[in-house]
C-alpha positions in Angstrom: 50.1 -51.8 30.1 52.8 -49.2 30.7 55.7 -48.6 28.3 59.1 -46.9 28.3 58.4 -43.3 29.2 60.0 -40.3 27.4 60.6 -37.3 29.6 61.1 -33.8 28.8 61.1 -30.2 30.2 60.1 -26.8 29.1 62.4 -23.8 29.2 60.5 -20.6 29.5 62.1 -17.5 31.1 62.5 -18.3 34.8 59.7 -20.7 34.5 56.1 -21.1 33.2 54.8 -19.0 36.3 55.2 -15.4 35.2 56.3 -14.4 38.7 59.1 -17.0 38.8 61.7 -14.4 38.2 61.0 -12.7 41.5 61.8 -15.7 43.4 64.5 -15.3 46.3 66.7 -17.7 44.7 66.6 -16.3 41.2 69.1 -13.9 39.7 66.9 -12.1 37.0 69.9 -11.1 35.0 70.7 -14.9 34.5 67.5 -15.0 32.5 69.0 -12.8 29.8 72.4 -14.4 29.7 71.0 -17.8 29.3 72.8 -18.9 32.5 69.4 -19.9 34.2 68.2 -21.9 31.3 71.6 -23.7 31.0 71.6 -24.7 34.6 68.2 -26.1 34.4 69.1 -28.1 31.0 72.3 -29.4 32.6 70.4 -30.7 35.7 67.8 -32.3 33.4 70.6 -33.9 31.4 72.3 -35.4 34.5 68.9 -37.0 35.5 68.5 -38.5 32.2 65.8 -36.6 30.9 65.3 -37.0 27.0 65.0 -33.5 25.7 64.2 -29.9 26.6 61.8 -27.6 24.6 62.4 -23.7 24.5 59.4 -21.3 24.4 59.4 -18.5 22.0 56.8 -16.2 20.1 57.1 -13.2 17.7 55.0 -11.0 19.9 57.1 -8.7 22.1 56.6 -9.6 25.9 53.9 -7.4 27.6 55.3 -4.2 29.2 54.4 -5.2 32.6 56.6 -4.3 35.5 55.7 -7.6 37.3 57.1 -9.7 34.6 60.4 -10.0 32.4 59.6 -7.8 29.5 62.2 -9.5 27.3 62.8 -13.2 26.0 65.9 -14.8 24.4 65.4 -16.3 20.9 64.7 -19.9 21.5 66.8 -21.2 18.5 69.7 -18.9 19.5 69.3 -20.1 23.2 69.5 -23.7 22.2 72.6 -23.1 20.2 74.3 -21.3 23.2 73.4 -24.5 25.4 74.2 -27.1 22.8 78.2 -27.0 23.3 77.7 -27.2 27.3 75.6 -30.4 27.1 76.4 -33.8 25.7 73.2 -36.0 25.6 69.9 -34.1 26.1 68.0 -33.2 23.1 67.2 -29.6 22.3 63.9 -28.3 20.6 63.2 -24.7 20.3 60.2 -23.2 19.2 60.2 -21.8 15.8 57.3 -19.6 14.5 57.1 -20.1 10.7 54.2 -17.9 9.7 56.2 -14.8 9.0 59.8 -16.2 8.8 61.5 -17.2 5.6 61.4 -21.1 5.2 64.9 -21.3 3.5 66.6 -19.5 6.4 64.6 -21.5 9.1 65.5 -24.9 7.6 69.2 -23.6 7.4 69.1 -22.6 11.1 67.6 -25.8 12.3 70.1 -27.8 10.3 72.9 -25.8 11.9 71.6 -26.5 15.3 71.7 -30.1 14.6 75.4 -29.7 13.8 76.2 -27.7 17.0 74.5 -30.3 19.1 76.0 -33.4 17.4 72.5 -34.6 16.3 70.6 -33.7 19.2 68.2 -30.9 17.6 64.5 -30.7 16.8 62.2 -27.8 16.2 58.8 -27.2 17.6 56.7 -25.7 14.7 54.4 -22.9 15.7 52.2 -20.3 14.0 50.9 -16.8 14.6 47.7 -15.5 13.9 48.2 -11.9 15.7 48.1 -8.6 13.9 51.0 -7.7 16.5 53.3 -10.3 15.2 52.5 -9.4 11.6 53.0 -5.6 12.3 56.5 -6.6 14.0 57.8 -8.4 10.9 56.0 -6.4 8.2 56.2 -9.2 5.6 52.4 -10.2 5.2 49.0 -9.6 6.7 47.8 -11.8 9.5 45.8 -14.9 8.6 43.5 -17.4 10.2 44.5 -20.3 12.1 43.7 -22.9 9.4 45.6 -21.0 6.9 48.7 -20.7 8.9 48.7 -24.3 9.9 48.3 -25.3 6.2 51.4 -23.0 5.5 53.3 -24.6 8.3 52.8 -28.0 6.7 54.3 -26.6 3.4 57.3 -25.3 5.3 58.0 -28.7 7.1 57.8 -30.4 3.7 60.1 -27.9 1.9 62.6 -27.9 5.0 62.9 -31.7 4.8 63.4 -31.5 0.9 66.2 -28.9 1.5 67.8 -31.1 4.2 67.8 -34.0 1.6 69.2 -31.7 -1.1 72.8 -32.8 0.0 73.4 -36.5 0.1 75.4 -37.6 3.0 78.5 -38.2 1.1 78.4 -35.1 -0.9 81.3 -33.5 0.8 84.6 -35.1 -0.4 87.5 -32.9 1.1 90.3 -34.4 -1.2 92.9 -31.7 -1.1 95.3 -33.7 -3.4 92.7 -33.8 -6.2 91.2 -30.2 -5.4 87.7 -31.8 -5.0 85.8 -30.8 -2.1 82.2 -31.5 -3.2 80.6 -34.0 -5.3 78.3 -31.9 -7.5 76.3 -35.0 -8.6 75.2 -35.6 -4.8 73.8 -32.1 -4.4 70.2 -31.7 -5.7 68.2 -28.8 -6.9 64.9 -28.3 -5.1 62.2 -26.4 -7.0 59.3 -25.9 -4.6 56.1 -23.8 -4.9 53.4 -23.5 -2.4 50.4 -21.0 -2.3 52.5 -18.4 -0.2 56.2 -19.0 -1.1 58.5 -20.8 -3.4 62.1 -21.9 -3.2 64.5 -22.9 -5.7 68.1 -24.5 -5.5 69.8 -26.7 -2.6 70.3 -25.8 1.0 73.4 -23.7 1.9 74.1 -26.2 4.8 75.0 -29.8 4.2 72.4 -32.5 5.3 72.1 -32.5 9.1 73.5 -35.4 11.2 70.1 -36.8 11.8 69.0 -36.4 8.2 66.0 -34.5 9.4 66.0 -32.9 12.8 63.0 -33.9 14.9 59.7 -32.2 13.9 57.4 -31.4 16.9 54.0 -29.8 17.1 52.1 -28.5 20.1 48.4 -29.5 19.7 47.1 -26.0 21.0 44.1 -25.8 18.7 42.0 -27.9 16.6 43.7 -26.5 13.3 47.1 -27.6 14.6 45.8 -31.3 14.4 46.4 -31.3 10.6 50.1 -30.6 11.1 50.3 -33.7 13.6 50.4 -36.1 10.6 53.9 -34.5 9.5 55.4 -34.4 13.1 57.7 -36.9 14.8 56.6 -35.6 18.1 53.2 -34.2 19.3 52.6 -32.3 22.6 49.1 -32.3 24.2 48.7 -29.4 26.5 46.9 -30.0 29.8 45.6 -33.4 31.2 41.9 -32.6 30.7 40.1 -34.8 28.0 43.9 -36.0 26.9 42.5 -39.4 26.0 40.1 -37.8 23.4 42.9 -35.6 21.9 45.3 -38.5 21.8 42.7 -40.6 19.9 42.4 -37.8 17.4 46.3 -37.7 17.0 46.5 -41.5 16.4 43.8 -41.3 13.8 45.3 -38.4 11.9 49.0 -39.5 11.7 51.2 -42.4 11.5 53.4 -43.1 14.5 54.5 -39.8 16.2 55.7 -40.0 19.6 52.8 -38.3 21.8 53.7 -36.6 25.1 51.3 -35.0 27.7 52.4 -31.4 28.5 51.5 -30.3 32.0 52.8 -27.3 34.1 53.9 -28.2 37.5 54.6 -26.5 40.8 56.4 -29.2 43.1 58.5 -27.6 45.9 57.4 -27.4 49.5 55.9 -24.0 49.3 53.7 -24.9 46.2 50.3 -23.9 47.9 51.8 -20.5 48.8 53.3 -20.0 45.3 50.3 -21.3 43.4 48.2 -18.6 45.3 50.3 -15.9 43.8 51.1 -17.3 40.5 49.4 -18.6 37.3 47.1 -21.6 37.2 49.0 -24.9 37.0 48.0 -28.5 35.9 49.5 -30.1 38.9 50.7 -28.6 42.4 51.9 -31.0 45.1 54.4 -33.7 45.9 56.4 -36.0 43.5 54.5 -39.2 44.9 51.2 -37.9 43.4 52.6 -36.8 40.2 54.4 -40.0 39.6 51.1 -41.9 40.1 49.4 -39.7 37.6 52.2 -40.1 35.1 52.1 -43.9 35.4 48.4 -43.8 34.7 48.9 -41.5 31.8 51.5 -43.8 30.3 49.4 -46.8 30.9 46.6 -45.0 29.0 48.8 -44.7 25.8 50.8 -41.6 26.3 54.4 -42.0 25.3 55.9 -39.5 27.6 55.6 -36.6 30.0 56.5 -33.1 29.0 56.9 -31.0 32.2 56.5 -27.3 32.3 58.2 -26.1 35.7 56.7 -23.1 37.4 60.1 -22.1 38.4 63.3 -23.5 36.8 65.3 -22.8 40.0 62.9 -24.4 42.3 61.0 -27.1 40.5 63.8 -28.6 38.1 65.9 -29.9 40.9 62.8 -31.6 42.4 62.2 -33.0 39.0 65.7 -34.2 38.5 66.5 -35.4 42.1 63.1 -36.8 43.3 60.6 -37.3 40.5 63.0 -38.9 38.0 64.5 -41.3 40.4 60.9 -42.3 41.7 59.6 -43.0 38.0 62.7 -45.2 37.6 61.9 -47.2 40.7 58.6 -47.6 39.4 60.0 -49.3 36.2 58.7 -46.5 33.8 62.2 -45.2 32.9 65.6 -47.1 32.1 68.7 -46.2 33.7 70.1 -42.7 32.5 71.9 -42.8 29.2 75.5 -42.1 30.0 76.5 -42.0 26.0 76.0 -39.4 23.5 73.5 -40.5 20.8 71.2 -38.6 18.5 67.7 -37.5 19.5 66.3 -39.9 17.0 68.1 -42.7 18.3 67.3 -41.7 21.9 63.5 -41.6 21.1 63.6 -44.8 18.9 63.0 -43.1 15.6 64.7 -44.1 12.5 67.1 -41.8 10.6 65.0 -40.8 7.3 66.5 -42.0 4.0 67.4 -39.3 1.5 64.7 -38.9 -1.1 67.2 -37.7 -3.8 70.0 -40.3 -3.3 70.7 -41.9 -6.6 67.9 -39.9 -8.4 70.2 -37.9 -10.6 68.0 -34.8 -10.0 
């Protein structure tokens, strides 16, 4: 039986195909100003798509003349786009292996404020020696260790978001009281790789906790699914086995199938020259697949367009209306709401409220 479908797109340079930037309709300079990403997100928002994710890594892009050898910081790009959008959720990739957890959570909380409660973060790890050398903070570690550490980062971030109660800010100029110190709580947290003391420097985010997402790109990442609000399953092959594993390992995350797509009329030509894709063809065929995946238990579809300029308009103007005709999507949301509300997730209670800690 089908259910209300969650829809999302991925923003990755000019598209998931490394050659997308060379398309006749693409201005390469727009990639590094954020304009290309902004256009894609605004098109997705107008169509009623629920959220956009933003790709990022700590490793420097390959020095290859056939590819764009630079990438905008995902969290910064999401913050750039937030004031120019109203309804769509924004979930940048944040690699937590070499970054300071205190600063990471403060940045994600700030994005939630900038977007008026539409933020999340796609937690990622790094095992490469290159990333370790770029940051210079620690040696590379095995995947199991980095994902174990990621769970600590998620845990302490949520504690720091709770370190301010929702009504901690008073702003009473007459009395000279601007903060209620009894509603700000001290976090004393230790893990095998880091320790943090004190409250956050950012008040509690509008959503309480911005959405935490995990891409299930390895077996080791499965352990982090138990902490996630949202899980992305890359590729459609054996998705049912991976979906069952997520359901067994966690409580109630929303699970989306993440597939790369190439949808314009010249798809066969573009595919021959570009990277492999999960689906190449028309919207009718993709809509039929999506309906089947939804009926099999997937909560939504995360589309990774080969080209933002070519494929996102097809997604927005043809695929989404077709999914709506099939009864998989509700009418487009025309009012602002938090990303949690949009996905049917509750706002978490503050663990420290009334504790006196």
